[in-house]
N, C-alpha and C positions, 0 to 999 in steps of 0.2 A: 504494500500500500504506500509506503514511503517513496518508492521508486516512481509510482504514478504521480504523486504530488510533486516530486522533484522535476519530472518531465514537464508537467503542466506549468510549473513555476518558470522553468527554463524557456518554454515556448512563450509565455507571457512576456518575459524579459526580452527575448528576441523580437517579438512583434512590436513591443514598445520601442526598442532600439531602431528598428526599421522605420516605424512611424515617426520617431523623432528625427531621424535622418531625412526622411521624406519631407517633413514639415520645414526643416531648415533650408533645404535646397529646392523644395517644391518641384520634384521631378514630374515629367508628363505622365499621364495615366498609363501609357504603354510600358514605362519603366517599372511602375508599381506592379504591373502584371508579372513581369519577370521575377521581381522580388517575392511575390506571393508564391509563384511556382517553386522557387528555391526553398522557401520555408516549408512547403507542403510535400515536396518530392520525398518519397521513401518513408515519410512519417504519417501523412494523411492524404494518400494519393487520390481519394475520392474528390478532394477539393481542387485537384488539378484538372479534372475533366471539363468543367466549364471554361477553363482558361485555354483550352486547346481546340483547334479546328479538326474537322473530319479528315482533311488532307494530312494533318500532322500524324494522326493515328495510322493511316495507310503507309506513311513514309517510315515510321519507326519499325514497322515490320513484325513486332511481337504479336503473337496471336495464340489463342487456344487451339489445340489440335484435336481433330476427331480421332477416334480409335483407329480408323484405317490409316490416317496420316502418321500416327505414332508407330504403327507397325510397318511403315514404309510402303504402304500399298496405294499411295497416291491420294487423290482427293482433289479438291478445288485448288486452282492456282492462286497465288497471292493476290492477283487483281480481281479474283472472283469472290473473295471472302466478304462476309457481311461486316459492317462497321463494329457491331457489338463484339465480334470475336477479337478485333484489335484492342478495343477498350478493355475487355476482360483480360487479355494478355498483358496489357499495360499495368492493370491493377494487380494481377497475380504475381508478376515479377517483383513489384514493390512491396507486396505483403510478406516477402521473405525477411526474417529478422536481420539477416546480414546486410540488406540494403539500408535499413534504418541506421544500423551501426556504422557502416562505412561512410555514408553521407552525413549522418547526424553528428558524428564525432570528429570528422576529419575535414570539414569544410569551413572555409571563410570565403565570402564573396565581397568584392569591393566595388566602389564606384567605377563605372566604366564609361564607354562612349555610347552615344545614342543619336538617332536622327529619325525624323518623320517626314514623309512626303505624301500629303493627302491621306489616303486610307491604308498606307503601308508604312512600316517603321522597322528599325532594327536597333538592337541593343547588344553591345559586346561587353561582357563582364569577365574579368579575370577571376578564376577560382583557384584558391591555394590550399591544397590538402596539407594537413599537418605533417604527413610522412612522405611527401614527394614534391616534385616541382609543380609550379602553377601551370595551368592551361587556360585557354580562353574559350568561353562558350558564347556563341553568337546566336541570338534569337531573331527570327523574322516574324513580325506581327502584322496582322491585317484586321480591318474592321469593315462592316457592311455599310458604313456611312458615318457622318460626323457625330451623330448621337448614339451610335452603336458601340458596344464594348470592344476593346482590343482583345484579340486572341492570338496565341502563339501558333504560327503556321509551320515553322520549321526551326530546327536547331542544328548548328554546325559547330564542331569543336576543332581547335588547333592546339598544337603543343602537347598532344597526348603521347606519352611514352610508357614503357613497361612500368615504371615506378608510380605513375599516377593513373594507370588504366582502370583500376577498380573504382577509384573516386570519379573518374570521368563517366564510367558506365552508370554509377549511382546518380550522377547529375543529369544524365540523359540516357535512360535505358533504351536500347535499340537492338535489333536482331544482329546486325553486323558486329557490333561491339561484344554482344553475348557470345557469338561464335568465336571471335578472336580470343576472348578470355578463356573459353572452354578449350581452345587448341593449345594454350600455353602449357609448357611442361610444369609439373608440380613444383611448388616452392618459388615460382617466379612471378 
């Protein structure tokens, strides 16, 4: 029970810190969306769903597999999958305790660069794991009009190396990174 209270208190402090940072520099709404994503990823992944576009889910490639697919007997191709299979895959990966541990205890994200042009924007944030070199995570955001909410449409990462690959996967779970981590020799 003490652990739950400590986690809730830590989250409240992090939210207050982000809010205070946002209040001081008054970032655009699209920057706040990226900060919310980073606060929720691996800890409360359900809260990330409204922050993401349908296209984002199709691009990350994680999805739940049917029994036939798991046995290697084919099934639908990636372009033929229903959106909810990608969303469930996204949530299933983040529900693993290791995800919360890796991203929750090894991340810091700092102020970065951002720009908006009409209904498209991007935000580049350096993310510094405590046990590896920093990498950059670049968010592409879109909205359906001036009064519509900003949503993350794509994420790209640069500076990912073996020493920060687990933290990079936790910051942006995706099928390509999952396969690369799975292919690494034990202990690396």
